[in-house]
C-alpha positions in Angstrom: 101.4 -19.7 7.9 102.3 -22.1 5.2 103.6 -25.4 6.3 106.2 -26.9 4.1 107.9 -30.1 4.9 111.2 -31.0 3.6 109.9 -34.3 2.3 107.8 -32.5 -0.3 109.9 -31.1 -3.1 107.6 -28.3 -4.1 106.2 -25.7 -1.8 102.5 -25.7 -1.3 100.6 -23.3 -3.4 99.6 -20.1 -1.8 96.0 -19.4 -1.6 94.9 -17.4 -4.6 94.1 -13.9 -4.1 91.7 -12.1 -6.3 93.4 -10.2 -9.0 92.6 -6.6 -8.8 92.6 -5.0 -12.1 93.5 -1.4 -12.1 91.6 0.7 -14.6 93.2 3.9 -15.4 91.0 6.4 -17.0 92.4 9.1 -19.0 90.2 12.0 -19.5 90.3 13.5 -23.0 90.9 17.2 -22.7 89.5 19.1 -25.6 91.3 22.4 -26.0 88.8 25.1 -25.4 89.9 28.6 -24.8 87.5 30.7 -23.0 85.7 33.1 -25.3 85.5 36.5 -23.8 84.2 39.7 -25.2 87.6 40.9 -26.3 88.7 37.7 -28.1 87.0 38.3 -31.4 85.7 41.0 -33.5 82.3 40.6 -35.1 81.1 42.3 -38.2 78.8 41.9 -41.2 80.6 41.4 -44.5 79.5 42.9 -47.8 77.0 40.1 -48.4 75.3 40.8 -45.1 76.7 37.6 -43.6 77.7 37.6 -39.9 81.5 37.0 -39.5 83.7 36.5 -36.5 87.5 37.0 -36.7 90.0 36.7 -34.0 91.9 39.8 -32.9 95.4 40.2 -34.5 98.0 41.4 -32.1 101.1 42.8 -33.9 104.5 42.8 -32.2 107.2 45.2 -33.4 110.6 44.7 -31.8 114.2 44.6 -33.1 115.2 41.7 -30.8 114.4 38.4 -32.4 114.1 36.5 -29.1 111.6 39.0 -27.7 109.6 38.8 -30.9 109.5 35.0 -30.8 108.6 34.6 -27.2 106.1 37.4 -27.1 104.4 36.0 -30.2 104.2 32.5 -28.6 102.8 34.1 -25.4 100.1 36.0 -27.2 99.1 33.0 -29.2 98.9 31.0 -26.0 96.3 33.6 -24.8 94.2 32.7 -27.8 94.9 35.6 -30.1 96.5 35.7 -33.5 99.9 37.2 -33.5 102.2 38.7 -36.2 105.8 39.8 -35.5 107.9 42.4 -37.2 111.5 43.4 -36.8 111.0 47.1 -37.4 108.3 49.8 -37.6 109.0 50.0 -41.4 108.4 46.3 -41.8 105.1 46.6 -40.0 103.9 49.6 -42.1 104.8 47.8 -45.3 103.4 44.4 -44.3 99.7 44.9 -45.2 98.8 43.8 -41.6 98.2 47.4 -40.5 94.4 47.3 -41.2 94.0 43.9 -39.6 95.8 44.8 -36.4 93.6 45.1 -33.3 96.4 46.0 -30.9 100.1 46.9 -31.4 102.8 45.8 -28.9 105.9 47.8 -29.8 109.4 48.4 -28.4 110.2 52.0 -27.6 113.9 51.9 -28.8 114.6 50.4 -32.2 116.9 51.4 -35.0 115.2 53.4 -37.7 111.8 54.5 -36.7 111.4 54.0 -33.0 108.2 53.1 -31.2 107.2 56.7 -30.3 107.7 57.8 -33.9 105.6 54.9 -35.1 102.8 56.0 -32.7 103.0 59.6 -34.1 103.0 58.3 -37.7 99.9 56.2 -37.1 98.1 59.0 -35.3 98.9 61.4 -38.1 97.6 58.9 -40.7 94.3 58.5 -38.8 94.9 55.0 -37.5 93.4 54.4 -34.0 95.1 51.2 -33.1 95.6 50.7 -29.4 99.4 50.7 -28.7 101.2 49.0 -25.8 104.8 50.0 -25.4 107.5 47.7 -23.9 111.0 48.7 -23.1 114.1 47.6 -21.2 115.0 51.3 -20.7 112.0 52.6 -18.8 112.3 56.3 -18.4 109.7 58.7 -17.0 110.0 61.0 -20.0 109.3 58.3 -22.6 106.5 56.8 -20.5 104.8 60.2 -20.2 105.2 61.0 -23.9 103.7 57.7 -24.9 100.8 57.9 -22.5 100.0 61.5 -23.4 100.0 60.5 -27.1 97.4 57.9 -26.4 99.2 54.7 -25.5 97.1 52.2 -23.7 99.9 50.6 -21.8 103.6 50.8 -21.0 105.5 47.7 -19.8 109.0 47.4 -18.5 110.9 44.4 -19.7 110.8 41.8 -18.3 107.0 41.7 -17.8 104.8 39.0 -16.5 102.4 36.9 -18.7 99.4 38.0 -16.7 100.4 41.7 -16.9 100.7 41.5 -20.7 97.3 39.7 -20.9 95.6 42.3 -18.7 97.1 45.1 -20.7 96.0 43.6 -24.0 92.5 43.1 -22.8 92.4 46.6 -21.5 93.6 47.9 -24.8 90.9 45.9 -26.7 88.2 47.0 -24.3 89.1 50.7 -24.9 89.3 50.2 -28.6 85.9 48.5 -28.7 84.4 51.3 -26.6 85.7 53.9 -29.0 84.9 52.0 -32.3 81.7 50.1 -31.5 
């Protein structure tokens, strides 16, 4: 295609091609979590002003890695999360009245999850409780559900199963308290 004679020291110039400029567009993603009915709690404060707060999901588990990963998972769903290493730490934290849903391990040293459920019921707190356990037994599952638990998850559980169970618990809580 190109002729080049040895007598000429420089090769002929190639015909110029149009330069194509690639334009790469990066779309800016604005983080927007979908607002659903169970994401926030609405209320009127003492001044009559309308307020919206996000639901607080409290996690009680003696295993630090479970607390940490469950907290991060719940926060990724768009909820606020607070983690406690024991039932006693949860009860003394001051978060009891702000908690919209409680995710608690069945077997813990000190007060276990079923005892915490009984204590809260006796004290008149109607927080929806989701139990999680690595030792899933029919007896503990039946006791928890008969005492009013809204969910019972065997460890490990899927992200979506936890999210569905939390939403279900908040739905039941709203139906009872609204």
